N, C-alpha and C positions, 0 to 999 in steps of 0.2 A: 321758377323751376324750369329746368331744361330736360327734355326727353332725349336721352343719349343711348338707350338700349330698347330692345323690343318690349312692347307693353301689351297687355290684354285689356280689352274693353269689358269691364265688369257689369256696368249697367248704363242705360240711357236715362238721364234725369229730366232733361228738358229737350224737346225736339220740335222743330217747325214741321208742320204737315202741309201747309199751303204757302203760296208765294209771299204773302205779306204778313205772315205770322212773326211776331216778336220784332217788328221794326222799331228801332229806338232813335233813329235820326231820319229826317226828311227835309231836305232843303239844299241850298247851294253849298258847295264843299270847297274850301280853300285852306291854305296853310294855317290860318288863324283858328280853324275848327279843330285842329289836332289836339289842342289842349282842352276843348270843351265837350267833345263827343265821348260819352262814357257808357260802357255796357255794364249795367248793374243787375244783379240777381242774388238770391239767397243761396248759400251753399246747399246743394241738393242732398248731401249726406247728413248734415246736422241741422239744417234749416235755421240755425241761429246766427250764422255769420253772414253779414251782407258784404258781397264782393263787388268791387268797382274797378273796372279795367278800362283804361283809355284806348281809343281806337289806334293810336300810334303804336301800341304794343303788338297789335295784330298784323299790321301791314308788312308784307314781305315774308311772312311765315306761312307759306303755302302748304296745304295738306299733301300735295304732290311730293314735297321734299321728305315728309315722314315715310312715304311709301318707298321712294328711291333710297333712303337711308335704312330701310328694313326695320323701322320702328313700328310701323303698322303695315299690314298687308292690304292689298286692294280689296280683298274679300271682307276684311274687318270694316273697312271704310264703307263699302256698299251695303253690307248686311245690317250694320248698325245705323244706317241713315246719316252718317257723318257728312257725306257728300255724294253727289251723283257724278258719273263719268259723262262728259260731253265730248263727242268726237265729230270731227269734220275733216274728211280726207285723211291726211297724215297727222293732223293736229289733234291733240286731246288735252283736256283740262278737267279738274274736279271742281264742281260748282255746287252752290247751295240752292235751296228752294227759291230764294230770291232771284237766282240766276247769275250772281256774281261769283268770282273766284273764291273758293273756300280757303280762308286764312284762320290761323289758330293761335291760341296762347295755352301753354300748359301752366297750371297754377296749383298751389297747395293751399288748402283752407287753413287759416291761422288758428282756427278753433279746434277742429277735429283732425287735421292733417290729411284729409282725403286728397288724393291726386286727381285733378280735373283736367279735361281737355275741353276747351271752349272754342267754338267755331262761329265765325261771323263772315259776312261779305259786304262789300260796297258795290253798288250798281248805279249807273247813270240811267234813270228811267225816262227822262226827257232832257233836252238840251239844258245844261246847267242845273238840273235837279237830280240830286243823288239821294239814295236810300241806303241805310245801313241796318242790317238785321242780324239778330242772334239766331243762328241755325240750330244750335243745341249745345248742351253740356253733357259730357260723358264722364263717368267715374272710371278711372283706369288704374292698373297696378302693374 
């Protein structure tokens, strides 16, 4: 599913509150891992559909692009806990509780057709040790 128009955030279904909440990968990260790292969760709207999305689908889809394309506002992102704004001098970025860049996938549940915004991030926590965490799932319309 592609987000190509302004959306409203209807509800927060899953949300990380602390740095290491919802970590689903912890280890070295190389090209071979793209096919094996999977974010899995139940659809928060119907709870009967198990959703599985590969990490490759998230990479490069930054929350910042949704704001610049006016699909979400910065206020929606901050108020709903989708990401936090990190600023340093003239640089800014949107990051998750894990501390990595907030990247997303927009998906539709195959069972109930709910539209979901799923946000994860990848962060190097030690040299050659990476963590990937689900920051949250939001129902959008």
